[in-house]
C-alpha positions as semicolon CSV with decimal commas, in nm:
position;residue;x (nm);y (nm);z (nm)
1;M;-2,234;-0,454;0,259
2;N;-1,960;-0,406;0,001
3;I;-1,630;-0,494;0,166
4;A;-1,307;-0,438;-0,027
5;V;-0,945;-0,509;0,048
6;Y;-0,655;-0,293;-0,068
7;P;-0,342;-0,508;-0,028
8;G;0,021;-0,407;-0,042
9;S;0,352;-0,397;0,134
10;F;0,327;-0,022;0,203
11;D;0,699;0,005;0,278
12;P;0,657;0,296;0,323
13;T;0,307;0,435;0,287
14;T;0,305;0,700;0,014
15;N;0,063;0,976;-0,068
16;G;-0,021;0,776;-0,381
17;H;-0,137;0,489;-0,158
18;L;-0,345;0,733;0,046
19;D;-0,499;0,877;-0,270
20;V;-0,620;0,530;-0,371
21;I;-0,738;0,453;-0,015
22;E;-0,942;0,773;0,011
23;R;-1,103;0,723;-0,328
24;A;-1,178;0,354;-0,266
25;A;-1,326;0,436;0,075
26;G;-1,570;0,663;-0,106
27;I;-1,713;0,380;-0,317
28;V;-1,732;0,084;-0,078
29;D;-1,901;0,040;0,258
30;K;-1,586;-0,091;0,426
31;L;-1,224;-0,091;0,311
32;I;-0,967;-0,314;0,473
33;V;-0,610;-0,208;0,400
34;G;-0,413;-0,532;0,412
35;V;-0,042;-0,502;0,488
36;L;0,125;-0,809;0,345
37;I;0,368;-0,998;0,565
38;N;0,630;-1,132;0,325
39;P;0,887;-1,345;0,511
40;N;1,112;-1,338;0,201
41;K;1,159;-0,960;0,213
42;T;1,322;-0,736;0,469
43;G;1,150;-0,401;0,472
44;L;1,267;-0,062;0,584
45;F;0,980;-0,058;0,832
46;T;0,846;-0,346;1,039
47;I;0,495;-0,473;0,976
48;E;0,386;-0,309;1,300
49;E;0,533;0,027;1,194
50;R;0,359;0,007;0,856
51;V;0,024;-0,078;1,015
52;E;0,062;0,216;1,255
53;Q;0,160;0,453;0,972
54;L;-0,152;0,355;0,780
55;K;-0,379;0,375;1,084
56;A;-0,253;0,725;1,164
57;S;-0,283;0,833;0,802
58;T;-0,638;0,702;0,759
59;E;-0,791;0,788;1,096
60;H;-1,011;1,047;0,925
61;L;-1,179;0,770;0,722
62;P;-1,434;0,593;0,945
63;N;-1,491;0,302;0,707
64;V;-1,121;0,212;0,674
65;E;-0,955;-0,056;0,884
66;V;-0,588;-0,161;0,868
67;R;-0,472;-0,519;0,925
68;S;-0,170;-0,728;0,842
69;F;-0,196;-1,063;0,666
70;S;0,017;-1,340;0,520
71;G;-0,050;-1,600;0,257
72;L;-0,268;-1,568;-0,049
73;L;-0,468;-1,253;-0,098
74;V;-0,781;-1,446;-0,196
75;D;-0,769;-1,641;0,131
76;F;-0,739;-1,316;0,327
77;A;-1,021;-1,160;0,124
78;R;-1,247;-1,457;0,196
79;S;-1,161;-1,445;0,568
80;I;-1,285;-1,085;0,591
81;N;-1,581;-1,138;0,355
82;A;-1,436;-0,904;0,094
83;R;-1,576;-0,945;-0,257
84;I;-1,359;-0,670;-0,410
85;V;-0,983;-0,629;-0,438
86;I;-0,865;-0,272;-0,495
87;R;-0,546;-0,223;-0,692
88;G;-0,385;0,111;-0,768
89;L;-0,229;0,184;-1,104
90;R;0,035;0,452;-1,153
91;A;0,114;0,401;-1,519
92;V;0,073;0,158;-1,806
93;T;0,376;-0,031;-1,680
94;D;0,179;-0,135;-1,368
95;F;-0,111;-0,267;-1,572
96;E;0,043;-0,585;-1,715
97;Y;0,154;-0,718;-1,375
98;E;-0,170;-0,615;-1,204
99;F;-0,380;-0,767;-1,484
100;Q;-0,196;-1,100;-1,449
101;M;-0,252;-1,093;-1,073
102;A;-0,622;-1,012;-1,119
103;L;-0,664;-1,305;-1,359
104;T;-0,480;-1,540;-1,122
105;N;-0,696;-1,428;-0,830
106;R;-1,008;-1,469;-1,042
107;T;-0,901;-1,827;-1,123
108;L;-0,853;-1,899;-0,752
109;A;-1,167;-1,719;-0,632
110;E;-1,417;-1,635;-0,904
111;E;-1,646;-1,461;-0,655
112;I;-1,385;-1,189;-0,593
113;E;-1,360;-0,899;-0,839
114;T;-1,062;-0,670;-0,890
115;L;-1,118;-0,297;-0,923
116;F;-0,835;-0,088;-1,065
117;I;-0,808;0,274;-0,948
118;P;-0,558;0,492;-1,129
119;T;-0,371;0,720;-0,895
120;S;-0,410;1,093;-0,934
121;A;-0,172;1,238;-1,192
122;H;0,047;1,421;-0,940
123;Y;0,134;1,088;-0,768
124;M;0,207;0,885;-1,083
125;Y;0,583;0,904;-1,030
126;V;0,574;0,814;-0,658
127;S;0,670;0,460;-0,561
128;S;0,784;0,321;-0,228
129;S;1,117;0,216;-0,384
130;M;1,182;0,560;-0,527
131;V;1,090;0,730;-0,200
132;K;1,330;0,506;-0,006
133;E;1,610;0,579;-0,250
134;V;1,558;0,956;-0,233
135;A;1,543;0,949;0,149
136;S;1,852;0,728;0,172
137;F;2,051;1,011;0,015
138;G;1,924;1,254;0,274
139;K;1,687;1,434;0,038
140;S;1,339;1,549;0,132
141;V;1,041;1,329;0,047
142;E;0,795;1,600;0,145
143;G;0,478;1,575;-0,061
144;M;0,550;1,211;-0,146
145;V;0,466;1,056;0,191
146;P;0,261;1,159;0,494
147;E;0,444;1,383;0,742
148;L;0,467;1,103;1,002
149;V;0,634;0,873;0,749
150;Q;0,868;1,150;0,640
151;K;0,989;1,193;1,000
152;Q;1,027;0,819;1,053
153;M;1,225;0,783;0,731
154;A;1,458;1,066;0,833
155;E;1,520;0,881;1,162
156;K;1,583;0,549;0,986
157;F;1,831;0,701;0,743
158;S;2,010;0,942;0,976
159;G;2,377;0,850;0,987
160;M;2,335;0,576;0,725
161;D;2,562;0,564;0,420
162;P;2,332;0,523;0,115
163;V;2,601;0,334;-0,076
164;T;2,668;0,067;0,187
165;D;2,330;0,081;0,370
166;K;2,523;0,095;0,700
């Protein structure tokens, strides 16, 4: 069985993430979406909220499972018997960082391969950071994130001043 892991912070889940998830799910037997717990970062959404967003957004994919994890990706991959790491690429600017990470992971766990999946062209401009910025100014992020995430972002940012974040 080919098990792959698609790791990320997913804060928030974007349609670009879902594009990569759907395409990866079509080429592996099982895809684990790993939501990274990073104690050094404060996200817009809690880990639990991000896991729930992804579960709701991928419920139509029977071979996709969503879990949170902390620590090194290669340790998580080994713990779930994943031999493949899926990484999405939006543009050439993503490649250098992702290539360095792939080489580092390969040094730490040579049995784990990295597979790069370029996002579909109409999601190349979508990033979690950009989506958060647009939403913080009260603008619509329709088409950039799943409808559930769009509603949750509107709730998070309602009444918030985008300049002071309060």
